[in-house]
Structures are given as C-alpha cells and as structure tokens.
C-alpha positions as CSV (number, residue, x, y, z in Angstrom):
1,M,0.0,0.0,-0.1
2,L,1.6,3.4,-1.1
3,F,-0.7,5.1,1.5
4,S,1.2,3.4,4.1
5,R,1.6,4.4,7.9
6,F,4.6,6.5,7.3
7,S,2.7,8.6,4.8
8,L,-0.1,8.8,7.2
9,L,2.4,10.9,9.3
10,A,1.5,13.9,6.8
11,L,-1.9,13.9,7.8
12,V,-1.4,13.5,11.5
13,A,1.4,16.1,11.5
14,A,-0.9,18.6,9.7
15,T,-3.7,18.3,12.5
16,A,-1.0,18.7,15.3
17,S,1.1,21.5,13.7
18,A,-0.1,23.5,16.5
19,F,2.4,21.7,19.0
20,R,5.6,23.6,18.1
21,D,7.6,22.4,20.9
22,T,7.3,18.8,20.2
23,S,9.0,16.5,17.7
24,P,8.6,12.9,16.6
25,F,10.3,9.6,17.4
26,F,11.0,6.6,15.4
27,L,12.0,3.1,16.2
28,A,12.8,0.2,13.9
29,S,14.3,-3.2,15.2
30,T,14.8,-6.7,13.7
31,S,13.9,-8.1,16.7
32,Q,10.1,-8.6,18.0
33,A,9.4,-5.9,20.4
34,P,6.0,-4.4,21.8
35,S,4.9,-1.3,20.1
36,T,5.0,2.1,21.6
37,S,3.5,4.0,18.7
38,A,1.2,6.8,19.4
39,Q,0.1,10.4,18.6
40,L,1.3,12.1,21.5
41,K,3.5,11.0,24.5
42,S,5.7,12.7,27.1
43,A,9.7,12.4,27.1
44,T,9.3,10.6,30.5
45,T,6.6,8.3,29.6
46,L,8.6,7.1,26.4
47,L,11.8,6.8,28.2
48,D,10.2,4.5,30.8
49,E,8.8,2.6,27.9
50,L,12.0,2.3,26.1
51,S,13.7,1.1,29.3
52,I,11.3,-1.8,29.6
53,K,11.2,-2.5,25.8
54,L,15.1,-2.5,25.7
55,G,15.9,-3.8,29.0
56,A,15.9,-7.3,27.5
57,C,18.7,-6.3,25.2
58,P,17.0,-7.6,21.8
59,S,19.5,-6.8,19.7
60,E,23.6,-6.8,19.4
61,Y,23.8,-3.1,17.9
62,Y,21.8,-0.1,18.8
63,V,21.9,2.9,16.3
64,I,20.7,6.2,18.3
65,V,20.2,9.0,15.9
66,S,20.5,12.4,17.5
67,Q,18.6,14.9,14.9
68,P,18.0,18.5,16.6
69,G,15.7,21.0,15.1
70,V,12.8,18.9,13.4
71,H,9.0,18.9,13.4
72,S,6.5,16.3,12.3
73,T,6.2,18.4,9.1
74,D,9.4,17.8,8.2
75,F,8.7,14.1,7.5
76,A,5.5,14.8,5.5
77,T,6.6,12.9,2.5
78,Q,8.5,9.6,2.3
79,Q,11.0,11.6,0.0
80,S,12.1,13.5,3.3
81,A,13.7,10.3,4.7
82,P,13.1,7.4,2.2
83,R,15.4,5.0,3.7
84,L,14.2,5.3,7.2
85,G,10.6,5.3,5.7
86,A,11.2,2.1,3.9
87,K,12.2,0.5,7.4
88,L,9.2,2.0,9.2
89,T,6.3,1.0,6.2
90,G,7.2,-2.8,5.9
91,Q,9.2,-2.3,2.9
92,D,12.3,-3.6,4.5
93,K,11.6,-7.3,5.4
94,T,14.2,-7.6,7.9
95,I,12.4,-5.1,10.3
96,Q,10.1,-7.0,12.7
97,S,9.0,-4.2,14.9
98,T,8.5,-0.4,14.6
99,A,7.5,2.3,16.7
100,I,6.1,5.9,15.6
101,V,5.6,8.8,18.2
102,N,4.4,11.9,16.2
103,E,4.6,14.3,19.2
104,V,7.1,13.8,21.7
105,A,6.6,16.6,24.3
106,G,9.4,17.5,26.2
107,I,13.2,16.5,25.5
108,L,14.1,12.7,25.3
109,E,17.7,12.8,26.0
110,V,20.1,10.3,24.2
111,K,22.6,10.1,27.0
112,Q,20.0,8.6,29.2
113,I,19.1,6.0,26.6
114,Q,22.6,5.4,26.0
115,R,23.8,4.8,29.9
116,M,20.5,2.4,30.2
117,L,21.6,0.3,27.3
118,E,25.4,0.5,28.6
119,T,24.1,-0.6,32.1
120,E,21.6,-3.3,31.1
121,C,23.4,-4.8,28.1
122,G,27.2,-4.4,28.8
123,A,27.3,-2.4,25.4
124,Q,30.1,-0.1,24.7
125,T,29.6,3.1,22.9
126,T,30.8,4.8,19.7
127,V,30.0,8.3,18.9
128,I,30.0,9.5,15.3
129,D,30.2,13.1,14.6
130,A,28.1,13.3,11.4
131,S,29.0,17.1,10.7
132,S,32.8,15.8,10.0
133,G,31.9,13.5,7.2
134,S,34.3,10.9,8.4
135,Y,33.8,7.8,10.8
136,S,35.4,4.5,11.5
137,T,33.6,1.2,10.2
138,D,35.0,-0.8,12.8
139,F,32.2,-1.5,15.2
140,G,33.4,-4.7,16.8
141,T,31.8,-7.9,17.7
142,D,30.6,-6.9,21.2
143,P,27.1,-5.4,22.0
144,R,27.7,-1.8,21.2
145,V,25.7,1.7,21.1
146,I,26.4,3.7,18.1
147,V,25.4,7.4,18.5
148,M,25.1,9.6,15.4
149,E,25.3,13.2,16.2
150,F,23.6,15.3,13.3
151,P,23.8,18.9,13.2
152,A,20.5,20.8,13.4
153,L,18.8,21.6,10.2
154,S,18.7,24.9,8.6
155,L,15.5,27.1,8.5
156,G,16.1,27.5,4.8
157,S,15.1,25.8,1.7
158,E,17.9,23.4,1.7
159,R,16.2,21.9,4.8
160,A,14.7,19.0,3.1
161,Q,18.1,18.1,1.1
162,Q,20.0,18.2,4.7
163,L,17.6,15.5,6.2
164,S,17.8,13.3,3.1
165,D,21.4,13.5,3.4
166,H,21.3,12.6,7.0
167,D,19.2,9.5,5.9
168,G,21.6,8.5,3.5
169,L,24.5,8.5,6.0
170,L,22.2,6.6,8.6
171,S,21.7,4.0,5.9
172,D,25.2,3.5,5.3
173,I,26.0,3.2,9.0
174,V,23.3,0.3,9.2
175,G,24.4,-1.5,6.0
176,R,28.0,-1.6,7.7
177,L,27.0,-3.3,10.8
178,P,28.4,-6.5,11.2
179,S,25.1,-8.4,12.3
180,K,21.6,-8.1,11.2
181,K,20.4,-7.8,14.7
182,Y,20.0,-4.1,15.4
183,T,17.6,-1.3,16.6
184,V,17.5,2.2,15.2
185,L,16.4,4.8,17.5
186,Y,15.6,8.3,15.7
187,V,15.6,10.7,18.6
188,T,14.8,14.5,17.6
189,T,14.4,17.7,19.4
190,P,11.8,20.6,18.3
191,R,13.0,22.9,15.5
192,E,13.1,26.9,15.8
193,Y,10.8,29.1,13.8
194,E,11.9,32.3,12.2
195,E,8.6,34.0,12.7
196,S,8.2,35.9,15.9
197,A,5.4,38.0,17.5
198,P,5.1,41.5,16.0
199,V,6.8,44.1,18.2
200,Y,5.4,47.6,18.5
201,Q,7.5,50.5,17.4
202,A,6.9,53.7,18.8
203,P,7.2,56.9,16.6
204,N,10.5,58.7,16.8
205,D,10.4,61.0,20.1
206,P,13.4,62.3,21.8
207,Y,12.1,61.9,25.1
208,Q,11.1,58.3,24.3
209,D,14.4,57.4,23.0
210,S,16.1,59.0,25.8
211,M,14.0,56.8,28.4
212,H,14.5,53.9,26.5
213,M,18.3,54.4,26.7
214,D,18.0,54.7,30.3
215,L,15.9,51.6,30.3
216,K,18.4,49.7,28.2
217,R,21.5,50.8,30.4
218,D,19.4,49.6,33.6
219,F,18.6,46.2,32.1
220,S,22.2,45.8,30.8
221,E,23.3,46.6,34.6
222,H,21.0,44.0,36.1
223,S,22.2,41.3,33.4
224,R,25.7,42.1,34.6
225,R,24.8,41.5,38.1
226,D,22.9,38.3,37.2
227,D,26.2,36.9,35.5
228,T,28.6,37.3,38.5
229,T,26.6,34.9,40.7
230,N,29.9,33.9,42.2
231,S,30.8,37.3,43.6
232,S,30.8,38.4,47.1
233,L,28.5,41.2,48.4
234,F,31.5,43.3,49.0
235,D,32.3,42.9,45.2
236,E,28.9,44.3,44.3
237,Y,28.3,47.1,47.0
238,Q,30.4,49.7,48.6
239,Y,29.4,49.6,52.4
240,F,32.2,51.9,53.7
241,T,32.0,55.2,51.8
242,P,34.0,58.3,52.8
243,G,31.1,60.0,54.2
244,V,30.5,56.9,56.2
245,F,33.9,57.2,57.7
246,M,33.7,61.0,58.3
247,G,30.4,60.2,60.3
248,L,32.3,57.7,62.5
249,I,35.1,59.8,63.4
250,A,32.9,62.7,64.3
251,A,30.9,60.3,66.4
252,F,33.8,59.0,68.1
253,F,35.0,62.7,69.1
254,F,31.2,63.5,70.2
255,F,31.2,60.7,72.5
256,A,34.4,61.4,74.0
257,I,33.5,64.9,74.9
258,L,30.4,63.8,76.3
259,Y,32.1,60.9,78.4
260,V,34.4,63.5,79.6
261,A,31.6,65.9,80.7
262,L,29.6,63.2,82.4
263,S,32.9,62.2,84.1
264,A,33.3,65.8,85.4
265,L,29.8,66.2,86.6
266,M,29.7,62.9,88.4
267,S,33.4,63.9,90.2
268,L,31.6,66.7,91.9
269,K,31.2,66.3,95.6
270,V,29.0,68.9,97.7
271,S,27.7,68.4,101.3
272,Y,24.2,68.6,102.3
273,A,25.0,71.4,104.6
274,A,26.3,73.8,101.9
275,F,22.6,74.3,100.9
276,E,21.6,75.3,104.5
277,K,21.3,79.1,105.4
278,D,23.9,80.2,107.9
279,T,21.8,82.3,110.7
280,S,24.8,83.1,113.2
281,A,25.6,86.3,111.6
282,N,22.1,87.5,111.8
283,V,22.1,86.5,115.6
284,Q,25.3,88.5,116.5
285,K,24.0,91.7,114.8
286,K,20.6,91.6,116.9
287,Q,22.8,91.2,120.0
288,Q,24.7,94.5,119.1
C-alpha cells in the first residue's frame, strides 16, 4: 500500500502542527518488541517504555540518531527520509517491529538511553560526529551503542536536502553493521521558527528615545549582576564610603567629649550642709 503508515504521518502532522514544542520519534528493530506507537507522548513516559522494551537487550547493535531541530511536518512525505521510511512502512522485510510517536512533548535525552543500554546490556559506545563526514567502520563484535550526532537543520530551503543526506548516512552506517540484529532509535528535538510576534515600534520621539536608553542601561546593569553569581557582596556594593568614615570619626569625638563632661559632673562632691542658710551672723547683729 502506497498510502502507508509513514505516509499517514503527513495527515497526522497537519492536525498537530500547533504543537511547535514537540518533535517525532521513530524506532525500527529487527527483533520482536512491543509497539510504543502513539500520536502524543511525554518524553518521560517514552523513556520509561524504552527502558522496559530495550532492557531485555533484543539486539546486538543499537544505532541512536540525534537529530535536533525538526518537526513532524519535516517528515510529511516519504522523500524526506526514504530509507528510514522503508524501514517504518514494512518495505524492509528484515524489520520485525516499529514504533512511531508523532509528537514527543519534552526532550528525550540520548545520553539517558545510552547509559541505560550500557548498564543493562553491557554495551560499549561509539560516537559518530556526522558533521565531520568521516567515521570508523570498525564496530567490533560485542554489543555496541552507536550514537550518530547530526547537526540541526537549517531554516532555509535546503532543509529537506539536509534531512535526506542525513538519512543516507544513517542507511550507510546500518549497512556496515557486522550483525543483522540491530535497533535504530531516531531521537529528535523541536525545531526553531523564524517568525516571531510583532513588536510595537513607537514613533520617533526624543523623550521616548532617552527613556528607552535609560531602561536599556538599567537592564544591562542587571544582566551583568546576574552573570556574576560567584562574586561576594563586597564586590557588588560599597559599604564604607568616605561619608561613612567621616561620620564615624565625628561620632567618636562627640562621645569622647560627652564622656568627659559626664565624668566631670559625676566627680563633683558637695555636702548637704552647703545648701543650708547660715543664721549665726544675723544673731550677732541683733545682740549688738
């Protein structure tokens, strides 16, 4: 059937194009495994299902593709990735189980899948940088995880050609595997969009321009403060200014003078009789 399941991805992606923060996931294996196909899944749920599915180590080689910057609409036609599409639609008779998740919400980490296979299956890892164009074809005979790191697709018209080239390199790697017991995991991350929300531009106004410049300066100052997270408070603020030092010195002299004055007052000793009136002089005058 030409109108295969991979072709249906075009119709499903059209209805789900509103989910711009999601990306698809594909799995093709030469071993029998329960299907995890769905329209929408979270990255956490999908990772748990893969841990159960791959924890039994059904294959000898696991090719994990990391393709950033894609969306379901990038796979709207089978020409986008014809070799991968052949494995997902049953054209490749060696494939025994497939899984398609059109919309994965969140980021499915390749390293988490890699560590899980290394722990559960005792597999070694070979990382292939697809952007360099050169790689070793010696994958050994032991269980192995082959991580293919593709660069993000551009936002221009050459986007489809780049995806097709990546598909060809993936097919070449799979064709060079020493064993036919393999599993391909095609992990993607959401794409970026050129369009953005319109921004209101105020008419030319000197007052508005000066205000915007002030706001820009304040904003950059806060940004610099946020960047210096490891600096101490004494690096950010000046606590002891010259005015503070002058005030402390003046306060010292003031309290010294006050202390001396209070000490002088407290040292005065006057008897209680000094405040009584002396009447002996008046008595002598009366007797005369």
